[in-house]
C-alpha positions in Angstrom: -77.6 -64.7 13.2 -77.3 -63.9 9.4 -76.1 -60.7 10.3 -73.2 -62.1 12.5 -72.2 -64.6 9.6 -72.0 -61.7 7.1 -69.6 -59.7 9.8 -67.5 -63.0 10.1 -67.0 -63.5 6.2 -66.4 -59.8 5.9 -63.0 -60.3 8.0 -63.8 -57.2 10.2 -64.7 -58.0 14.0 -68.3 -57.3 15.0 -67.6 -53.9 17.0 -66.3 -52.2 13.6 -68.4 -50.2 11.7 -68.1 -50.0 7.9 -67.2 -46.6 6.8 -69.2 -44.9 3.7 -66.7 -44.3 0.8 -66.1 -40.3 0.5 -64.8 -39.2 -2.8 -62.9 -35.9 -2.3 -63.9 -33.3 -5.0 -61.1 -30.6 -4.1 -57.7 -30.8 -2.9 -58.7 -29.3 0.2 -61.2 -31.7 1.0 -58.9 -34.6 0.2 -56.5 -33.2 2.9 -59.3 -32.8 5.5 -60.3 -36.4 5.1 -56.7 -37.5 5.6 -56.6 -35.5 8.5 -59.9 -36.9 10.0 -58.4 -40.5 9.1 -55.3 -39.7 11.3 -56.8 -38.1 14.1 -59.5 -41.1 14.6 -56.3 -42.8 16.2 -54.1 -40.3 17.8 -52.1 -43.0 19.4 -50.8 -44.8 16.1 -47.6 -43.3 15.1 -47.6 -41.4 11.8 -44.8 -42.1 9.0 -43.3 -38.9 7.6 -41.2 -39.6 4.7 -37.8 -38.2 4.8 -36.7 -35.3 2.2 -35.4 -36.7 -0.7 -31.2 -36.3 -1.4 -30.3 -33.9 -3.5 -29.1 -35.0 -7.2 -25.5 -35.2 -7.5 -23.8 -35.8 -10.7 -21.4 -38.6 -11.4 -17.5 -37.4 -10.6 -15.6 -37.1 -13.6 -13.1 -39.9 -14.2 -9.6 -39.6 -12.9 -8.6 -41.8 -15.8 -10.0 -42.0 -19.1 -9.3 -45.1 -20.9 -10.7 -44.5 -24.4 -9.4 -41.1 -25.2 -11.0 -39.9 -28.6 -9.0 -38.1 -31.1 -10.2 -36.2 -34.3 -9.1 -39.4 -36.8 -11.0 -39.6 -39.8 -11.4 -43.6 -39.0 -13.7 -43.2 -36.2 -16.5 -45.8 -36.1 -20.1 -45.1 -36.2 -20.5 -45.7 -32.7 -18.1 -43.6 -31.3 -20.2 -40.7 -32.1 -22.9 -42.0 -29.3 -20.3 -42.7 -26.9 -18.8 -38.9 -27.3 -22.4 -37.3 -27.3 -22.9 -38.9 -23.7 -19.6 -38.1 -22.3 -20.4 -34.2 -23.6 -23.9 -34.3 -22.2 -22.8 -35.8 -18.6 -20.0 -33.0 -18.5 -22.5 -30.1 -19.4 -24.9 -31.5 -16.8 -22.1 -31.5 -14.2 -21.0 -28.0 -15.2 -24.5 -26.7 -14.9 -24.8 -28.6 -11.5 -21.9 -26.9 -10.1 -23.1 -23.4 -11.7 -26.3 -23.7 -9.9 -24.8 -25.0 -6.6 -22.3 -21.8 -6.8 -25.6 -19.3 -7.5 -27.3 -21.1 -4.4 -24.2 -20.4 -2.0 -24.1 -16.8 -3.2 -28.0 -16.3 -2.6 -27.6 -17.8 1.0 -24.6 -15.6 1.7 -26.3 -12.6 0.3 -29.3 -13.5 2.6 -27.3 -14.0 5.8 -25.4 -10.8 5.0 -28.8 -9.0 4.5 -30.2 -10.7 7.9 -26.9 -9.3 9.8 -27.5 -5.8 8.1 -31.1 -5.7 9.1 -30.4 -7.1 12.7 -27.4 -4.3 13.2 -30.1 -1.7 11.9 -32.6 -2.9 14.5 -29.9 -2.5 16.9 -29.4 1.0 16.1 -33.0 2.0 15.9 -33.4 0.3 19.5 -30.4 1.9 21.0 -31.5 5.5 19.9 -35.2 4.9 21.2 -33.6 3.7 24.5 -31.1 6.8 24.6 -34.6 8.8 23.9 -36.4 7.2 26.6 -33.8 7.5 29.2 -33.4 11.1 28.3 -37.1 11.7 29.0 -36.8 9.6 32.4 -34.1 12.1 33.3 -36.0 15.1 32.4 -39.1 13.8 34.5 -37.0 13.4 37.4 -35.4 16.7 37.2 -38.6 18.2 36.8 -40.2 16.3 39.8 -37.0 17.6 41.7 -37.4 21.1 40.8 -41.5 20.9 41.7 -40.3 19.1 45.2 -37.9 22.0 45.9 -40.5 24.7 44.8 -42.9 23.1 47.0 -40.4 23.1 49.9 -39.4 26.7 49.6 -43.4 27.6 49.2 -44.0 25.5 52.5 -41.4 27.6 54.1 -42.4 30.8 53.1 -46.2 29.7 53.9 -45.7 29.0 57.2 -43.9 32.0 58.2 -46.8 34.2 56.2 -50.4 33.9 56.5 -52.2 32.6 53.3 -55.9 32.8 52.2 -57.6 29.8 51.0 -58.0 31.0 47.4 -54.2 31.0 47.6 -53.9 27.6 48.4 -56.3 26.5 45.7 -54.2 28.1 43.0 -51.1 26.4 44.1 -52.6 22.9 43.8 -53.9 23.9 40.3 -50.2 24.8 39.4 -49.2 21.5 40.7 -51.3 19.5 38.4 -49.6 21.3 35.5 -47.2 19.3 33.7 -43.9 20.8 33.6 -43.8 19.5 30.0 -46.0 17.8 27.3 -44.9 15.0 25.5 -44.9 15.1 21.7 -44.6 19.1 21.3 -41.4 20.7 21.0 
């Protein structure tokens, strides 16, 4: 009965067991513990945060109200306003420069991928042509062999042949007309 009261006071149901606190010592162990916790209840939906939006500088003002001149009577507070405007403008220019560099890199990458695909297609076409050529060569060799056997068969039926000659002809049939890999 005292055990039931303890469970009731802790706020957990009687069916739940308290899990020991495990402190991860390495980042890999921490990730393993997180995965184990997620996999305990696979039906529970997991919240995957969206990627943060890229920072954009504030657009330059269309109409500048307080234009600063180079007069000698500028107050001491104007310097700070000028400094902030200058900093903002430099940030905007740096951002635009980084964006143009990124676009150039993306275009270069896309161009390189297209070149690689084209080169791969050319290699594939060359190899395909070579395979077709070998196939044609094999067919021609097979046809020539069939014709020679047909001619020998016609001459063999007209003339009596000994068993040793027949064995030699069988050995000749097993020799390939060409060997791959040699020139």
